[in-house]
TIDO-982290 format. One record per atom (N, C-alpha, C): z, y, x; residue number from 1; atom name. Coordinates in nm, 3 decimals, decimal comma. Each point is the difference from the previous one (the first is absolute). Layout:
BEGIN
NODE	pz	py	px	pos	site
NODE	Z	Y	X	NUM	CA
...
This chain:
BEGIN
NODE	pz	py	px	pos	site
NODE	-0,098	1,025	-12,894	1	N
NODE	0,123	-0,058	-0,057	1	CA
NODE	0,116	0,001	0,094	1	C
NODE	0,107	0,030	-0,031	2	N
NODE	0,142	-0,021	0,077	2	CA
NODE	0,091	-0,095	-0,069	2	C
NODE	0,071	-0,061	0,077	3	N
NODE	0,115	-0,084	-0,054	3	CA
NODE	0,107	0,015	0,086	3	C
NODE	0,120	0,017	-0,055	4	N
NODE	0,137	0,030	0,062	4	CA
NODE	0,077	-0,113	0,002	4	C
NODE	0,064	-0,067	0,088	5	N
NODE	0,088	-0,121	-0,029	5	CA
NODE	0,112	0,028	0,061	5	C
NODE	0,096	-0,065	-0,059	6	N
NODE	0,150	-0,011	0,027	6	CA
NODE	0,074	-0,096	-0,054	6	C
NODE	0,138	0,035	-0,027	7	N
NODE	0,080	-0,105	-0,044	7	CA
NODE	0,110	0,062	-0,099	7	C
NODE	-0,054	0,034	-0,108	8	N
NODE	0,081	0,091	-0,090	8	CA
NODE	-0,030	-0,045	-0,147	8	C
NODE	0,080	0,003	-0,094	9	N
NODE	-0,021	-0,005	-0,139	9	CA
NODE	-0,032	0,142	-0,051	9	C
NODE	-0,137	0,005	-0,045	10	N
NODE	-0,046	0,144	-0,053	10	CA
NODE	0,009	0,013	-0,136	10	C
NODE	0,054	0,128	-0,043	11	N
NODE	-0,009	0,012	-0,154	11	CA
NODE	-0,145	0,026	-0,046	11	C
NODE	-0,016	-0,068	-0,113	12	N
NODE	-0,143	0,004	-0,062	12	CA
NODE	-0,107	-0,094	0,052	12	C
NODE	0,060	-0,097	0,084	13	N
NODE	-0,082	-0,113	0,061	13	CA
NODE	-0,034	-0,094	-0,112	13	C
NODE	-0,107	-0,081	0,047	14	N
NODE	-0,029	-0,108	-0,116	14	CA
NODE	0,080	-0,130	0,042	14	C
NODE	0,137	0,002	-0,018	15	N
NODE	0,081	-0,123	0,020	15	CA
NODE	0,140	0,045	-0,063	15	C
NODE	0,067	-0,088	-0,056	16	N
NODE	0,136	0,031	-0,039	16	CA
NODE	0,082	0,022	0,129	16	C
NODE	0,117	0,063	-0,013	17	N
NODE	0,100	0,021	0,112	17	CA
NODE	0,033	-0,145	0,039	17	C
NODE	0,033	-0,004	0,132	18	N
NODE	0,050	-0,123	0,063	18	CA
NODE	0,135	-0,033	-0,059	18	C
NODE	0,038	-0,118	0,002	19	N
NODE	0,136	-0,039	-0,047	19	CA
NODE	0,103	0,068	0,119	19	C
NODE	0,131	0,009	-0,061	20	N
NODE	0,099	0,068	0,090	20	CA
NODE	0,035	-0,110	0,119	20	C
NODE	0,004	0,061	0,119	21	N
NODE	0,009	-0,095	0,112	21	CA
NODE	-0,114	-0,075	0,069	21	C
NODE	-0,122	0,026	-0,067	22	N
NODE	-0,122	-0,070	0,041	22	CA
NODE	-0,037	0,091	0,123	22	C
NODE	-0,083	-0,071	0,074	23	N
NODE	-0,030	0,058	0,140	23	CA
NODE	-0,118	0,110	-0,039	23	C
NODE	-0,009	0,118	0,053	24	N
NODE	-0,108	0,089	-0,024	24	CA
NODE	-0,152	-0,056	0,004	24	C
NODE	-0,064	0,032	-0,102	25	N
NODE	-0,145	-0,064	0,016	25	CA
NODE	-0,091	0,127	0,028	25	C
NODE	-0,139	-0,049	0,060	26	N
NODE	-0,089	0,095	0,054	26	CA
NODE	-0,040	0,101	-0,110	26	C
NODE	-0,026	0,119	0,044	27	N
NODE	-0,054	0,092	-0,113	27	CA
NODE	-0,142	0,074	0,080	27	C
NODE	-0,082	0,024	-0,081	28	N
NODE	-0,137	0,052	0,039	28	CA
NODE	-0,037	0,116	-0,101	28	C
NODE	-0,023	0,104	0,065	29	N
NODE	-0,060	0,128	-0,053	29	CA
NODE	-0,144	-0,008	0,024	29	C
NODE	-0,093	-0,005	-0,078	30	N
NODE	-0,117	0,020	0,017	30	CA
NODE	-0,067	0,139	-0,056	30	C
NODE	-0,075	0,068	0,068	31	N
NODE	-0,056	0,139	-0,024	31	CA
NODE	-0,156	-0,019	-0,001	31	C
NODE	-0,063	0,005	-0,129	32	N
NODE	-0,137	-0,013	0,001	32	CA
NODE	-0,039	0,052	-0,144	32	C
NODE	-0,134	0,037	0,006	33	N
NODE	-0,070	0,033	-0,141	33	CA
NODE	0,018	-0,107	-0,091	33	C
NODE	0,028	0,017	-0,131	34	N
NODE	0,005	-0,093	-0,080	34	CA
NODE	-0,004	0,066	-0,154	34	C
NODE	-0,078	-0,050	-0,094	35	N
NODE	-0,003	0,062	-0,120	35	CA
NODE	0,113	-0,067	-0,102	35	C
NODE	0,059	-0,109	0,043	36	N
NODE	0,097	-0,062	-0,089	36	CA
NODE	0,118	0,073	-0,024	36	C
NODE	0,074	0,000	-0,119	37	N
NODE	0,137	0,062	-0,031	37	CA
NODE	0,107	-0,067	0,115	37	C
NODE	0,088	0,084	0,034	38	N
NODE	0,115	-0,054	0,092	38	CA
NODE	0,034	-0,147	-0,001	38	C
NODE	0,045	-0,044	-0,138	39	N
NODE	0,051	-0,117	0,002	39	CA
NODE	-0,086	-0,109	-0,002	39	C
NODE	-0,141	0,003	0,017	40	N
NODE	-0,093	-0,084	0,008	40	CA
NODE	-0,082	-0,020	0,120	40	C
NODE	0,031	0,110	0,102	41	N
NODE	-0,066	-0,025	0,124	41	CA
NODE	0,026	-0,114	0,102	41	C
NODE	0,115	-0,049	-0,033	42	N
NODE	0,033	-0,137	0,091	42	CA
NODE	-0,107	-0,111	-0,037	42	C
NODE	-0,070	0,020	-0,129	43	N
NODE	-0,103	-0,107	-0,001	43	CA
NODE	-0,124	0,006	0,086	43	C
NODE	-0,017	0,101	0,062	44	N
NODE	-0,118	0,014	0,107	44	CA
NODE	0,040	-0,081	0,120	44	C
NODE	0,153	-0,034	0,014	45	N
NODE	0,042	-0,045	0,140	45	CA
NODE	0,075	-0,133	-0,042	45	C
NODE	-0,014	-0,072	-0,119	46	N
NODE	0,079	-0,107	-0,031	46	CA
NODE	-0,006	-0,110	0,089	46	C
NODE	-0,114	-0,018	0,085	47	N
NODE	0,009	-0,108	0,102	47	CA
NODE	0,120	0,017	0,105	47	C
NODE	0,052	0,127	0,026	48	N
NODE	0,117	0,005	0,090	48	CA
NODE	0,112	-0,093	-0,038	48	C
NODE	0,005	-0,024	-0,134	49	N
NODE	0,135	-0,065	-0,027	49	CA
NODE	-0,026	-0,159	0,029	49	C
NODE	-0,118	-0,042	0,031	50	N
NODE	-0,027	-0,140	0,076	50	CA
NODE	0,090	-0,002	0,109	50	C
NODE	-0,014	0,111	0,070	51	N
NODE	0,081	-0,001	0,136	51	CA
NODE	0,145	0,036	0,012	51	C
NODE	0,023	0,118	-0,098	52	N
NODE	0,153	0,036	-0,020	52	CA
NODE	0,011	0,000	-0,148	52	C
NODE	0,052	-0,118	-0,062	53	N
NODE	0,022	-0,007	-0,123	53	CA
NODE	0,108	0,100	-0,063	53	C
NODE	0,089	0,031	0,082	54	N
NODE	0,099	0,102	-0,040	54	CA
NODE	-0,016	0,139	0,051	54	C
NODE	-0,122	0,038	0,015	55	N
NODE	-0,020	0,124	0,058	55	CA
NODE	0,020	0,116	-0,082	55	C
NODE	0,051	0,127	0,023	56	N
NODE	-0,003	0,129	-0,059	56	CA
NODE	-0,117	0,070	0,004	56	C
NODE	-0,091	0,038	-0,070	57	N
NODE	-0,127	0,052	0,019	57	CA
NODE	-0,002	0,152	-0,091	57	C
NODE	-0,034	0,102	0,077	58	N
NODE	-0,030	0,108	-0,080	58	CA
NODE	-0,157	0,047	0,044	58	C
NODE	-0,065	0,060	-0,098	59	N
NODE	-0,133	0,045	0,041	59	CA
NODE	-0,010	0,143	-0,057	59	C
NODE	-0,028	0,087	0,101	60	N
NODE	-0,024	0,132	-0,023	60	CA
NODE	-0,133	0,064	0,035	60	C
NODE	-0,057	0,103	-0,078	61	N
NODE	-0,111	0,087	0,053	61	CA
NODE	0,034	0,052	0,124	61	C
NODE	-0,088	0,057	0,081	62	N
NODE	0,020	0,091	0,117	62	CA
NODE	0,060	0,140	-0,069	62	C
NODE	-0,052	0,035	-0,102	63	N
NODE	0,051	0,121	-0,053	63	CA
NODE	0,138	-0,021	-0,042	63	C
NODE	0,043	-0,091	-0,077	64	N
NODE	0,121	-0,043	-0,029	64	CA
NODE	0,136	0,000	0,102	64	C
NODE	-0,060	-0,066	0,120	65	N
NODE	0,067	-0,022	0,133	65	CA
NODE	0,023	0,125	0,069	65	C
NODE	-0,109	0,085	0,002	66	N
NODE	0,034	0,120	0,089	66	CA
NODE	0,082	0,098	-0,112	66	C
NODE	-0,013	-0,006	-0,129	67	N
NODE	0,082	0,096	-0,073	67	CA
NODE	0,152	-0,044	0,006	67	C
NODE	0,038	-0,147	0,017	68	N
NODE	0,123	-0,041	0,015	68	CA
NODE	0,055	0,051	0,152	68	C
NODE	-0,091	-0,041	0,079	69	N
NODE	0,054	0,040	0,145	69	CA
NODE	0,022	0,169	0,011	69	C
NODE	-0,072	0,077	-0,059	70	N
NODE	0,012	0,164	-0,011	70	CA
NODE	0,127	0,036	-0,061	70	C
NODE	0,025	-0,092	-0,117	71	N
NODE	0,144	0,031	-0,063	71	CA
NODE	0,116	-0,033	0,073	71	C
NODE	-0,019	-0,081	0,110	72	N
NODE	0,121	-0,053	0,066	72	CA
NODE	0,063	-0,109	-0,058	72	C
NODE	-0,060	-0,092	-0,085	73	N
NODE	0,048	-0,119	-0,069	73	CA
NODE	0,068	-0,082	0,111	73	C
NODE	0,139	-0,013	-0,019	74	N
NODE	0,086	-0,089	0,084	74	CA
NODE	-0,089	-0,143	0,021	74	C
NODE	-0,027	-0,069	-0,090	75	N
NODE	-0,084	-0,138	0,003	75	CA
NODE	-0,104	0,022	0,099	75	C
NODE	-0,093	0,096	-0,032	76	N
NODE	-0,132	0,013	0,085	76	CA
NODE	0,036	0,035	0,145	76	C
NODE	0,126	0,093	0,022	77	N
NODE	0,028	0,022	0,139	77	CA
NODE	0,051	-0,148	0,070	77	C
NODE	0,093	-0,074	-0,083	78	N
NODE	0,032	-0,125	0,032	78	CA
NODE	-0,115	-0,101	0,055	78	C
NODE	-0,126	0,000	-0,091	79	N
NODE	-0,105	-0,085	0,042	79	CA
NODE	-0,052	0,042	0,133	79	C
NODE	-0,019	0,143	0,018	80	N
NODE	-0,071	0,034	0,112	80	CA
NODE	0,060	-0,011	0,120	80	C
NODE	0,146	0,000	-0,018	81	N
NODE	0,115	-0,003	0,128	81	CA
NODE	0,014	-0,143	0,029	81	C
NODE	0,003	-0,091	-0,086	82	N
NODE	0,040	-0,138	0,009	82	CA
NODE	-0,114	-0,100	0,021	82	C
NODE	-0,094	0,032	-0,080	83	N
NODE	-0,104	-0,108	-0,012	83	CA
NODE	-0,112	0,006	0,111	83	C
NODE	-0,085	-0,094	-0,016	84	N
NODE	-0,123	0,000	0,097	84	CA
NODE	-0,112	0,029	-0,109	84	C
NODE	-0,099	0,038	0,053	85	N
NODE	-0,132	0,052	-0,079	85	CA
NODE	-0,104	-0,091	0,048	85	C
NODE	-0,072	-0,040	-0,103	86	N
NODE	-0,123	-0,076	0,018	86	CA
NODE	-0,122	0,079	-0,047	86	C
NODE	-0,094	0,012	0,085	87	N
NODE	-0,123	0,099	-0,011	87	CA
NODE	-0,111	-0,092	-0,018	87	C
NODE	-0,099	0,021	-0,098	88	N
NODE	-0,108	-0,077	0,000	88	CA
NODE	-0,132	0,102	0,051	88	C
NODE	-0,084	-0,051	0,088	89	N
NODE	-0,105	0,112	0,056	89	CA
NODE	-0,124	-0,102	0,034	89	C
NODE	-0,114	0,027	-0,078	90	N
NODE	-0,109	-0,068	0,011	90	CA
NODE	-0,098	0,074	0,100	90	C
NODE	-0,017	-0,064	0,123	91	N
NODE	-0,076	0,074	0,090	91	CA
NODE	-0,147	-0,034	0,010	91	C
NODE	-0,024	-0,115	-0,098	92	N
NODE	-0,129	-0,051	-0,020	92	CA
NODE	-0,035	-0,101	0,115	92	C
NODE	0,075	-0,026	0,106	93	N
NODE	-0,022	-0,096	0,104	93	CA
NODE	0,131	-0,073	0,029	93	C
NODE	-0,009	-0,116	0,087	94	N
NODE	0,117	-0,070	0,024	94	CA
NODE	0,062	0,071	0,125	94	C
NODE	-0,045	-0,001	0,111	95	N
NODE	0,050	0,075	0,112	95	CA
NODE	0,162	-0,056	0,031	95	C
NODE	0,015	-0,095	-0,039	96	N
NODE	0,145	-0,083	0,035	96	CA
NODE	0,111	0,103	-0,056	96	C
NODE	-0,038	0,062	-0,118	97	N
NODE	0,100	0,084	-0,054	97	CA
NODE	0,049	0,138	0,072	97	C
NODE	-0,082	0,016	0,083	98	N
NODE	0,048	0,124	0,099	98	CA
NODE	-0,050	0,133	-0,088	98	C
NODE	-0,105	0,015	-0,070	99	N
NODE	-0,019	0,117	-0,082	99	CA
NODE	0,119	0,032	-0,091	99	C
NODE	0,067	-0,134	-0,062	100	N
NODE	0,105	0,012	-0,077	100	CA
NODE	0,128	0,058	0,079	100	C
NODE	0,005	-0,047	0,104	101	N
NODE	0,108	0,046	0,085	101	CA
NODE	-0,012	0,154	0,037	101	C
NODE	-0,130	0,050	0,051	102	N
NODE	-0,015	0,131	0,013	102	CA
NODE	0,041	0,103	-0,117	102	C
NODE	-0,040	-0,075	-0,128	103	N
NODE	0,025	0,084	-0,109	103	CA
NODE	0,149	0,003	-0,028	103	C
NODE	0,069	-0,107	0,023	104	N
NODE	0,154	-0,006	-0,020	104	CA
NODE	0,065	0,102	0,098	104	C
NODE	-0,063	0,018	0,117	105	N
NODE	0,064	0,095	0,083	105	CA
NODE	-0,001	0,127	-0,058	105	C
NODE	-0,104	0,042	-0,061	106	N
NODE	-0,009	0,138	-0,044	106	CA
NODE	0,091	0,016	-0,133	106	C
NODE	0,041	-0,104	-0,058	107	N
NODE	0,107	0,001	-0,126	107	CA
NODE	0,149	-0,017	0,052	107	C
NODE	0,027	-0,035	0,112	108	N
NODE	0,131	-0,018	0,047	108	CA
NODE	0,097	0,106	0,005	108	C
NODE	0,105	0,009	-0,054	109	N
NODE	0,074	0,103	0,009	109	CA
NODE	0,146	0,001	0,104	109	C
NODE	0,010	-0,120	0,043	110	N
NODE	0,124	-0,039	0,074	110	CA
NODE	0,009	0,075	0,146	110	C
NODE	0,056	0,004	0,094	111	N
NODE	0,011	0,067	0,121	111	CA
NODE	-0,057	-0,103	0,116	111	C
NODE	-0,010	-0,130	-0,030	112	N
NODE	-0,068	-0,095	0,107	112	CA
NODE	-0,086	-0,099	-0,096	112	C
NODE	-0,123	-0,030	0,092	113	N
NODE	-0,072	-0,100	-0,063	113	CA
NODE	0,013	-0,154	0,097	113	C
NODE	0,026	-0,093	-0,094	114	N
NODE	-0,021	-0,139	0,059	114	CA
NODE	-0,080	-0,072	-0,069	114	C
NODE	-0,073	-0,111	0,051	115	N
NODE	-0,123	-0,059	-0,066	115	CA
NODE	0,043	-0,157	-0,004	115	C
NODE	-0,055	-0,068	-0,090	116	N
NODE	0,010	-0,164	-0,011	116	CA
NODE	-0,109	-0,049	-0,069	116	C
NODE	-0,055	-0,125	0,045	117	N
NODE	-0,098	-0,048	-0,074	117	CA
NODE	0,053	-0,110	-0,108	117	C
NODE	-0,083	-0,021	-0,101	118	N
NODE	0,045	-0,106	-0,105	118	CA
NODE	0,026	-0,137	0,050	118	C
NODE	-0,046	-0,038	0,107	119	N
NODE	0,028	-0,108	0,055	119	CA
NODE	0,115	-0,014	0,115	119	C
NODE	0,077	0,113	0,005	120	N
NODE	0,105	0,009	0,093	120	CA
NODE	0,125	0,047	-0,062	120	C
NODE	0,109	0,004	0,057	121	N
NODE	0,123	0,041	-0,054	121	CA
NODE	0,082	0,081	0,098	121	C
NODE	0,097	0,085	-0,044	122	N
NODE	0,066	0,069	0,067	122	CA
NODE	0,131	-0,072	0,037	122	C
NODE	0,054	0,018	0,121	123	N
NODE	0,116	-0,080	0,022	123	CA
NODE	0,132	0,070	-0,083	123	C
NODE	0,093	-0,093	-0,011	124	N
NODE	0,106	0,048	-0,099	124	CA
NODE	0,085	0,123	0,023	124	C
NODE	-0,003	0,030	0,167	125	N
NODE	0,061	0,113	0,027	125	CA
NODE	-0,097	0,114	0,044	125	C
NODE	-0,150	-0,021	-0,032	126	N
NODE	-0,076	0,098	0,037	126	CA
NODE	0,042	0,153	-0,013	126	C
NODE	0,023	0,015	-0,141	127	N
NODE	0,029	0,150	-0,025	127	CA
NODE	0,123	0,041	0,055	127	C
NODE	0,102	-0,076	0,018	128	N
NODE	0,115	0,050	0,072	128	CA
NODE	-0,024	0,035	0,134	128	C
NODE	-0,074	-0,079	0,069	129	N
NODE	-0,052	0,002	0,141	129	CA
NODE	-0,093	0,136	0,015	129	C
NODE	-0,089	0,034	-0,101	130	N
NODE	-0,062	0,107	0,001	130	CA
NODE	0,063	0,118	-0,018	130	C
NODE	0,106	0,002	-0,108	131	N
NODE	0,069	0,116	-0,005	131	CA
NODE	0,088	0,028	0,128	131	C
NODE	0,046	-0,094	0,069	132	N
NODE	0,080	0,020	0,119	132	CA
NODE	-0,085	0,068	0,098	132	C
NODE	-0,120	-0,062	0,025	133	N
NODE	-0,100	0,049	0,104	133	CA
NODE	-0,028	0,158	-0,024	133	C
NODE	-0,058	0,026	-0,123	134	N
NODE	-0,016	0,137	-0,028	134	CA
NODE	0,117	0,105	0,008	134	C
NODE	0,099	-0,043	-0,015	135	N
NODE	0,155	0,067	0,013	135	CA
NODE	-0,010	0,031	0,155	135	C
NODE	-0,013	-0,107	0,071	136	N
NODE	0,006	0,026	0,149	136	CA
NODE	-0,108	0,077	0,065	136	C
NODE	-0,116	-0,010	-0,063	137	N
NODE	-0,113	0,086	0,085	137	CA
NODE	-0,071	0,043	-0,136	137	C
NODE	0,046	0,120	-0,068	138	N
NODE	-0,068	0,042	-0,125	138	CA
NODE	-0,146	0,069	0,026	138	C
NODE	-0,078	-0,024	-0,082	139	N
NODE	-0,118	0,076	-0,020	139	CA
NODE	-0,099	-0,046	0,117	139	C
NODE	0,012	-0,107	0,056	140	N
NODE	-0,098	-0,069	0,055	140	CA
NODE	-0,060	-0,132	-0,047	140	C
NODE	-0,114	-0,045	0,063	141	N
NODE	-0,058	-0,128	-0,045	141	CA
NODE	0,062	-0,116	0,086	141	C
NODE	0,019	-0,111	-0,070	142	N
NODE	0,081	-0,113	0,050	142	CA
NODE	-0,084	-0,116	0,014	142	C
NODE	0,005	-0,076	0,088	143	N
NODE	-0,062	-0,150	0,015	143	CA
NODE	0,104	-0,098	-0,002	143	C
NODE	0,022	-0,065	-0,125	144	N
NODE	0,080	-0,132	0,001	144	CA
NODE	-0,059	-0,117	0,049	144	C
NODE	0,060	-0,103	-0,052	145	N
NODE	-0,075	-0,140	0,051	145	CA
NODE	-0,031	-0,090	-0,121	145	C
NODE	-0,102	-0,074	0,005	146	N
NODE	-0,040	-0,087	-0,126	146	CA
NODE	-0,034	-0,158	0,072	146	C
NODE	0,039	-0,085	-0,091	147	N
NODE	0,008	-0,129	0,040	147	CA
NODE	-0,116	-0,079	-0,075	147	C
NODE	-0,129	-0,024	0,095	148	N
NODE	-0,124	-0,057	-0,062	148	CA
NODE	-0,002	-0,143	0,016	148	C
NODE	-0,050	-0,075	-0,088	149	N
NODE	-0,007	-0,155	0,021	149	CA
NODE	-0,102	-0,038	0,100	149	C
NODE	-0,093	0,095	0,034	150	N
NODE	-0,089	-0,017	0,077	150	CA
NODE	0,024	0,024	0,165	150	C
NODE	0,057	0,134	-0,005	151	N
NODE	0,031	0,066	0,143	151	CA
NODE	0,136	0,005	0,037	151	C
NODE	0,093	-0,046	-0,092	152	N
NODE	0,144	-0,002	0,042	152	CA
NODE	0,037	0,152	-0,031	152	C
NODE	0,107	0,034	0,084	153	N
NODE	0,067	0,121	-0,018	153	CA
NODE	-0,096	0,128	0,056	153	C
NODE	-0,033	0,095	-0,089	154	N
NODE	-0,075	0,116	0,068	154	CA
NODE	0,107	0,120	-0,036	154	C
NODE	0,008	0,088	0,084	155	N
NODE	-0,081	0,032	0,140	155	CA
NODE	0,067	-0,103	0,103	155	C
NODE	-0,066	-0,021	0,107	156	N
NODE	0,063	-0,071	0,119	156	CA
NODE	0,019	0,119	0,103	156	C
NODE	-0,102	0,081	0,017	157	N
NODE	0,018	0,107	0,103	157	CA
NODE	-0,037	0,135	-0,078	157	C
NODE	0,080	0,089	0,059	158	N
NODE	0,009	0,136	-0,058	158	CA
NODE	-0,146	0,063	0,017	158	C
NODE	-0,106	-0,028	-0,046	159	N
NODE	-0,148	0,032	0,005	159	CA
NODE	-0,057	-0,003	-0,116	159	C
NODE	-0,072	0,116	-0,038	160	N
NODE	-0,086	-0,008	-0,133	160	CA
NODE	-0,139	-0,066	0,036	160	C
NODE	-0,017	-0,127	-0,032	161	N
NODE	-0,134	-0,065	0,019	161	CA
NODE	-0,021	-0,076	-0,136	161	C
NODE	-0,129	-0,013	-0,023	162	N
NODE	-0,038	-0,082	-0,125	162	CA
NODE	0,047	-0,140	0,019	162	C
NODE	0,064	-0,062	-0,134	163	N
NODE	0,049	-0,127	0,010	163	CA
NODE	0,145	-0,011	0,068	163	C
NODE	0,047	0,108	0,061	164	N
NODE	0,129	0,006	0,054	164	CA
NODE	0,102	0,082	-0,082	164	C
NODE	-0,051	0,093	-0,090	165	N
NODE	0,073	0,059	-0,084	165	CA
NODE	-0,049	-0,001	-0,139	165	C
NODE	0,057	0,028	-0,107	166	N
NODE	-0,063	-0,006	-0,148	166	CA
NODE	0,073	0,103	-0,091	166	C
NODE	-0,065	0,011	-0,102	167	N
NODE	0,049	0,083	-0,102	167	CA
NODE	0,140	-0,045	-0,084	167	C
NODE	0,028	-0,136	0,043	168	N
NODE	0,113	-0,037	-0,048	168	CA
NODE	0,135	0,039	0,063	168	C
NODE	-0,024	0,056	0,134	169	N
NODE	0,102	0,050	0,071	169	CA
NODE	0,022	0,135	0,012	169	C
NODE	-0,103	0,077	-0,045	170	N
NODE	-0,015	0,146	0,019	170	CA
NODE	0,074	0,071	-0,107	170	C
NODE	0,105	0,089	0,040	171	N
NODE	0,066	0,090	-0,079	171	CA
NODE	-0,020	0,147	0,047	171	C
NODE	-0,050	0,100	-0,093	172	N
NODE	-0,038	0,106	0,033	172	CA
NODE	0,029	0,108	-0,093	172	C
NODE	0,042	0,123	0,041	173	N
NODE	0,038	0,110	-0,091	173	CA
NODE	-0,096	0,042	-0,098	173	C
NODE	0,016	0,009	-0,133	174	N
NODE	-0,093	0,045	-0,096	174	CA
NODE	-0,061	0,158	0,023	174	C
NODE	-0,060	0,030	0,093	175	N
NODE	-0,052	0,139	0,051	175	CA
NODE	-0,146	-0,016	-0,011	175	C
NODE	-0,088	0,041	-0,099	176	N
NODE	-0,138	-0,035	-0,025	176	CA
NODE	-0,082	0,071	0,125	176	C
NODE	0,064	0,102	0,049	177	N
NODE	-0,106	0,044	0,122	177	CA
NODE	0,027	-0,089	0,107	177	C
NODE	0,104	-0,087	0,008	178	N
NODE	-0,006	-0,093	0,121	178	CA
NODE	-0,013	-0,128	-0,033	178	C
NODE	-0,074	-0,024	-0,089	179	N
NODE	-0,044	-0,150	-0,049	179	CA
NODE	-0,138	-0,031	0,010	179	C
NODE	-0,023	-0,119	0,073	180	N
NODE	-0,153	-0,028	0,010	180	CA
NODE	-0,039	-0,069	-0,111	180	C
NODE	-0,090	-0,093	0,002	181	N
NODE	-0,065	-0,063	-0,126	181	CA
NODE	-0,034	-0,161	0,022	181	C
NODE	0,033	-0,087	-0,085	182	N
NODE	-0,028	-0,128	0,019	182	CA
NODE	-0,162	-0,017	-0,033	182	C
NODE	-0,088	-0,059	0,092	183	N
NODE	-0,124	-0,028	-0,004	183	CA
NODE	-0,034	-0,112	-0,075	183	C
NODE	-0,137	-0,026	-0,041	184	N
NODE	-0,017	-0,107	-0,105	184	CA
NODE	-0,019	-0,136	0,081	184	C
NODE	0,006	-0,016	0,118	185	N
NODE	0,004	-0,136	0,059	185	CA
NODE	0,119	-0,050	0,013	185	C
NODE	-0,005	-0,134	0,037	186	N
NODE	0,125	-0,087	-0,015	186	CA
NODE	0,113	0,056	0,082	186	C
NODE	-0,028	0,057	0,105	187	N
NODE	0,102	0,061	0,097	187	CA
NODE	0,022	0,157	-0,037	187	C
NODE	-0,023	0,032	-0,124	188	N
NODE	0,041	0,139	-0,040	188	CA
NODE	0,131	0,048	0,033	188	C
NODE	0,105	-0,104	-0,011	189	N
NODE	0,140	0,043	0,028	189	CA
NODE	0,019	0,063	0,137	189	C
NODE	-0,067	-0,069	0,099	190	N
NODE	-0,007	0,043	0,137	190	CA
NODE	-0,085	0,142	0,019	190	C
NODE	-0,097	0,007	-0,087	191	N
NODE	-0,067	0,133	0,014	191	CA
NODE	0,091	0,110	-0,060	191	C
NODE	0,075	-0,027	-0,085	192	N
NODE	0,098	0,098	-0,073	192	CA
NODE	0,110	0,054	0,104	192	C
NODE	0,048	-0,107	0,076	193	N
NODE	0,107	0,018	0,102	193	CA
NODE	-0,068	0,088	0,115	193	C
NODE	-0,105	-0,018	0,045	194	N
NODE	-0,076	0,068	0,102	194	CA
NODE	-0,033	0,140	-0,040	194	C
NODE	-0,063	-0,005	-0,124	195	N
NODE	-0,055	0,143	-0,049	195	CA
NODE	0,150	0,077	-0,023	195	C
NODE	0,114	-0,057	-0,044	196	N
NODE	0,102	0,076	-0,024	196	CA
NODE	0,071	0,063	0,130	196	C
NODE	0,024	-0,105	0,094	197	N
NODE	0,053	0,042	0,119	197	CA
NODE	-0,072	0,105	0,095	197	C
NODE	-0,161	0,007	-0,027	198	N
NODE	-0,066	0,110	0,062	198	CA
NODE	0,044	0,121	-0,051	198	C
NODE	0,046	0,022	-0,124	199	N
NODE	0,052	0,126	-0,057	199	CA
NODE	0,161	0,036	0,075	199	C
NODE	0,048	-0,098	0,049	200	N
NODE	0,151	0,054	0,042	200	CA
NODE	-0,008	0,004	0,156	200	C
NODE	0,110	0,094	0,049	201	N
NODE	-0,010	0,012	0,140	201	CA
NODE	0,034	-0,140	0,056	201	C
NODE	-0,048	-0,009	0,134	202	N
NODE	0,003	-0,109	0,070	202	CA
NODE	0,158	-0,050	0,031	202	C
NODE	0,027	-0,125	-0,007	203	N
NODE	0,125	-0,042	-0,008	203	CA
NODE	0,097	0,017	-0,112	203	C
NODE	-0,061	0,028	-0,098	204	N
NODE	0,077	0,016	-0,134	204	CA
NODE	0,053	-0,141	-0,061	204	C
NODE	-0,079	-0,088	0,024	205	N
NODE	0,030	-0,137	-0,064	205	CA
NODE	0,118	-0,070	0,057	205	C
NODE	0,090	-0,037	-0,093	206	N
NODE	0,139	-0,053	0,025	206	CA
NODE	-0,032	-0,184	-0,027	206	C
NODE	0,021	-0,049	0,112	207	N
NODE	-0,001	-0,151	-0,008	207	CA
NODE	0,127	-0,044	-0,024	207	C
NODE	0,010	-0,095	-0,109	208	N
NODE	0,122	-0,065	-0,052	208	CA
NODE	-0,017	-0,168	0,007	208	C
NODE	0,121	-0,049	0,020	209	N
NODE	-0,001	-0,156	0,033	209	CA
NODE	0,024	-0,075	-0,132	209	C
NODE	0,034	0,059	-0,110	210	N
NODE	0,023	-0,058	-0,113	210	CA
NODE	-0,123	-0,050	-0,075	210	C
NODE	0,012	-0,124	-0,067	211	N
NODE	-0,113	-0,061	-0,047	211	CA
NODE	0,018	0,060	-0,167	211	C
NODE	-0,095	0,052	-0,057	212	N
NODE	-0,003	0,064	-0,129	212	CA
NODE	-0,085	-0,072	-0,107	212	C
NODE	-0,091	-0,103	0,062	213	N
NODE	-0,095	-0,070	-0,102	213	CA
NODE	-0,026	-0,125	0,061	213	C
NODE	-0,053	-0,100	-0,097	214	N
NODE	-0,016	-0,134	0,050	214	CA
NODE	-0,140	-0,028	-0,088	214	C
NODE	-0,086	-0,072	0,087	215	N
NODE	-0,123	-0,075	-0,105	215	CA
NODE	0,056	-0,112	-0,062	215	C
NODE	-0,047	-0,004	-0,128	216	N
NODE	0,041	-0,113	-0,092	216	CA
NODE	-0,089	-0,109	0,015	216	C
């Protein structure tokens, strides 16, 4: 199942249009198999309204979604361009969510990859600083900084060592042939960094002073 999130009022969604002048409400497009008729599909996800009472929700089958994308429907193009994608992947084990991250990497379409845990948060200017950095040094892996409640600000020294750098700081071009893998152990983000950098020429890593994420 996939879910695309954004902040638009979508035609055909299960909610009346917002009142004039009202702030935009969140919108979610879910892509998954369902036997229900189109206007009844929201019933399978009714619990989501406990979190977002004013949510715009659309549910398509994979075939419907791919057909509309192939037809170049402006709405679908807008969803793919401006929204974020939620993927569900059952790896059959916990492994700190790392199998899910590895699967997500195979589905990613953007030029660069950045990672965050569900108990951490991006800095307000994180993406602004990331865009600036990759414009200054395009096509290279970058190591930013992360504020941990236990360890303070990381990195402290420009060295790739376990517990000194982490996945919260690492931004890497989305080039599958130059990507490593998150292992199943707790320190799997470090293993991803090391296995990725092993594929790059020595000295490729760009060190940045900007903080892009915080532990919550």
